Residue, then its C-alpha position, 0 to 999 in steps of 0.5 A: m602257902s606252897r610246897d614242892l612236888l616230886l613225881e617219879i615213875g621207875v621203869e624198865e629201860v626206856p630207848s633213848a628217843p622216846l625217852y627224850d620225847a616222854v620227858t618233853q610231854l610230862k613238863t607239858r602235860a604238867e602245866a596244863a594240868f595244874d592250870n586247869a586244876r587251879l594249882s599255881y606253882g614257881e617251876i616245872s622240870s621234867y628229867g629222864s634216865p634209862r630207869r626213870l621219868a621225873l617231874l619236880v615242881t617248885e612251890l605247888a599251892e597247897r589249896q585250890t583257888d576259888l572259883s567265882m564264874k557267871v556261865k551262861g545258859p539258855a535263852v529266857a524264851a526257852a527257860f521260862d514258858a509263857d506263864g513265866n514257869p520254868t522249863k525243863a530247860a531251866e531246870g537242867f541247867a540250874r541242876s548241872r551246876g549245883l544251884a536252884v533255879t531260883d538262883l538263876v539271873r537273868e541278864s541281856t547280852d548277844g542281842g537277846e537275854y539269857v539266864f545265867a548261873q553264877v558259880e561259886e566254889v571254894g579251892k580244895p587242899a592239892e592233897e585231895i587232888l593230887p592222887e588223880l591228877l598224877a596218876a593221869l599224867i603217868g596214864d595220859l603220856d603218848w608212846a609211838k609203841s607201849m605194851k602190857w605186863a604181868s596180868g595188868s591192862v594198862r599199857f606203858i612204854r615198859p613195865v612199871r616198877w615203882l613210884v614215888a611222890l611227895f608233897g613237900s615231905i608228905v608220900v601222896p599215894v597215887n595209884f598206877a598199874g597196881i602200884v601205890a607210890g611211896r618214897s623210896t627210889l632205886g638208884h644205879r642198877i650196879l652201883g646204888g640201891e633203894a634210897a629214901v627221898p626225904y623231900a621232894g627239893a631233895y631227889i636230885e641230890t638224893l639220885r645222885d648219891a646213889y650213882v644217878i645224875a637224873d638231869a640229862a643236860e647235865r649228863a650230856g655235859l658230863i660225857r662231852a667234857e670226858l670224850d674231850r679229854a680222853a681224846a685230847a690225851l691221845g693227841a686225837r679228836a673224837v668224832v661225835p656224831e650229834k644223834t650217836f650223842a644223843e642216843v648215848v645220853n640217854l642210855v646211861e645213868w652214870p657215865t664213864v668215858a674209856v678208849g679202846r682199841f682195834d686192829e689197825a688192818f681194819l683200817s683198809v676198810p672203807r672209813e664209812i664202814v667202820e664208823e658205821a660199825m662202831e656208832s649206829h650199831q655200838r654207840y663207839f666214838p671214832l678216833e682221829s688225828a690231827d690231819g683227819t685221819l681215823l685212828p685204830r681206837f674209839l671211846v665207849v661211854h659204859n653205865g658200868d662201875p668205874a672199877r671195873t673198866g678195863p674188863i668192860v673196854e675188854g668186852h667191847e673191844r671183843v665185840i668190834r673186832a667181830r663187827l669189823a671182821d664181818a665188815a671186812f668181809f663183805y667188802a671183800e666179797d663185793l669187791a670180787r665183782p664190778l658194781e656193774a654186775y649188781v645192777e642185774d639183781l635188782d630185778r629180784i628186789v621189789f621197789h613197791e609191790k605195786l610198782g614193780s623191781l628196783g630193776a624196773k625202777v632203775v629203767r625208768i629213771e634212765a629213761l627220765v634222765k635221758a628226757l630231763c638232759d634233753q630238756v635241760d640241753a645238757p652238755a654231752d659229757d654231762a648226760a653220759y655221766a647222768l645216764r651211767s650214775a643213773h644205771l648204777a644208782k641203786a647197785d649197791l643196795v643188793t651189795h653184802a655191805v649195804v645189806e648189812f648197813t643200810s645206811l651207807q647206800g649210796v656211799m658204798g655205791f661210790r666206793y664201789a665205782e671208784a674200785a670199778g674205774e668209774s668217773p668221779v663225777v659217776a661215782e660222786a652222782i651215785v652218793d649224791h643222787y639221795r641228797p638233799r636228804f632233809a630241809g638244808d641238806a646240801l645239793p648234788h655237786s654235779l649237773a648229773g647227781k642232780l639229775v639223777s636226784i631228780a629222776d629217782k624222786l620224781d619216779t617215786i612220786v609219780g608212781i605212788f600217785a599213780i596208785g592213788q597212794g599220795p599223802t593224806g593229810s599228815a600221812d607222808p609214809y613215801a615221804l613224798r613231800r621231802s621229795a618234792i622239796g628237794i627237787l624244787t630246791m634243786i631246780i631253783d637252787g641248783d641252776v637246774r631249769l626244768q619245767l614241772d609239767e614236761s618232766i611229770s609227763a616224762a615220769l609218767a611215760g615209764y609207768a606205761g603198761a606197767v600200771p593198770d587202768l593208768d589214768a596219765n591225765a589225772t595222775g599227772a594233774a594231782a602230782k602237778t597240784f602236789f608240786d604246787g603246795r610244795l611249792a606254795v610252802m617254800l616261797r612262804d618260807r622264804g618270806f612272801e605274803y600268800d597273796e603275792i604267791e597266789a596271784v602268781m601261781q595262778v599264771a606260773s608254777a610249771d617253772p618253779a625257778d621262774t615262779v620265784h623270780r615273778v614273786s620276788a619282783f612281784a612282792g618288791f614292786r608291789r611295795s613301790d609307789a610306781g606298785a601302788d599306781l599299777s594296783v590302781a589301774f588293774k582295779r579300774v579296769a577289772n570293775l568293767a572288763d566283761p569277758a563276753a565283749g571279748e577282746s578285739p576292739d575296732h579301732t575304727i570307731m574309737g575317740e581319742e582317749e580311747a584311741a591313745l588307751a589302745d596305742a599304749v596298750e600295745i605298745t607295752y604288749e611289745r615292750v612286756g612280752a619282750l622283757m619276760a621272754v627274753d631277759r625275764d625282766y620281770e622288774g621292767a614289765l612290772a614298771a611298764l604295766a605301771d605306766l598305764r596309769g596315765p592313759v587309764d586314768s585319762f580314759f575313765e575320765r573322758v570316756l563313758v564306757m558303759d555308753p547307752d550305744e551298745t557298739l561303742r559299749t562292747n567296744r570299749l569293754a573288749l578294750l579294756n578285756r585287751l588291756q586286762g589280758l596284760f596284767a594277766d600274762f604276768a599274774d591273777f592280779g585278783k587274789l591280792a588282799g586288799 
């Protein structure tokens, strides 16, 4: 027999992002809780709206399944003394399982004899278990921030105001925060009122009658359709950022979409400011014409009485008018000075208390950009654009617009650089130097933008490592992992051929004298190890095996683009017939190679087979050196190494390496060492599994 189960937690308005997380948690934790309680069920669904979290379980068993299991106890030798009397170990084990010592049985297992307890437990009715189980579900929800209220000691993200818990039509007396569950819920704050849920399966419709759409997916579909309908009626298109849309879905319980207006004069302000004021600050959706031009209208999703949409929209129009007036004022004030004039103000802004001001950071970035330009042999124009961009990259951080709309950093720098007559390349590099901001984000468009982006991120990484605050475990407060991956992506996919060791050293030079007791060698090594870790993760994400990555990175990781090329060639070659030959040749050599013998064999005391292998090795050194250094033809280099399979096999078939004559033995080992060096120039083949 089974019944449906409902749990609703009524709260004061929960913020949007934590609500999404809580809905997911509630379902996941409920599945584990019912499984652990041996209560079978059909499906589990969780719901959330601003004033509630809910759990619906279909076909929940009315009784636990019976438990029958054999529990392993102590070894027989520990459970009974020499006379066969039970020890305290046996008595304690039996007592813990509710049995007498005489109920224990002996069995041989795992190479020894142990005592076992056969545990039989009759399942309890679900109604006995649910009150405690559901209360624990509520209390175990993990909130980034929680609060206490009234005089209670219970913590939750917002005060809990009511609880509903029904097993079929029977109320489950769940007690949490001094509130005992019933069947009464509260509907929409304005349109609805108190409503009684007759039975668990009627929950969704009961709320709908009280003007609440409990399912976020249903609310999202309704809002999306209404936004499209309202925009189409105006011959326009709604601009709907997913982040803003997702937030709005969890701000309303009975959504209504309406159209608002603002003064067309505000369209003279950069579009980014207008959109930011509407989206991030007010959660409105801008409208644009078919040609992409921003219109002096917006869409608002409100949670009020649909019959009062007119006055509600008027209120929103007053709010956005004030916000846009402020934005227009900030923009005009900022334009009164050229972007260059704001650079000196950066000296008054702290970048990091141990690393100085933003002004000092800009000086370091400029010096680092120059070093990077030299390293990649940047054309003169690109180098000039990069240096100018580095100088201006952070200037907009002290403008009124960015102080008010922080997410527009870089964007406003682009706008102000344009207004000041800077080169389009410089203006674009200013906004681009924050990219890539996340995995899959677009890379900076120009070489100048990439170099400034790399310099900015690398300066931060090296600086944070210099003061001993690099990432530990999952903690990465400065998002250094994301920055490192951004740098590596620009090097690998953005065709910026930089050497990591050299670049890190150049970045460290900027902190000379700025960080007391700076150990440049230790900091540089830590930063390089950090980059190697990120590079290995990226290579795994690209489908390469861990041992292939480790083998190559033991030899070559300073040039990330080259590392990717090597691993790719190595992975493909490894799976070929020639790759198998290469593996066999390496293993035969590695089994006997002895570093103590050196790598300079004497050709005058070699026999025919030794001399043939020695000649083949020297020829291969020349071939591999040319292929790797000049053409970076790693596939060809690996093929050349594989060609040694024949001479290696002949050598081992006809030559006794461990000759009783010490001179001959040492000379032959030196030859093998010389041969092994060929492999070591490409990768550490000893790291390969299998």
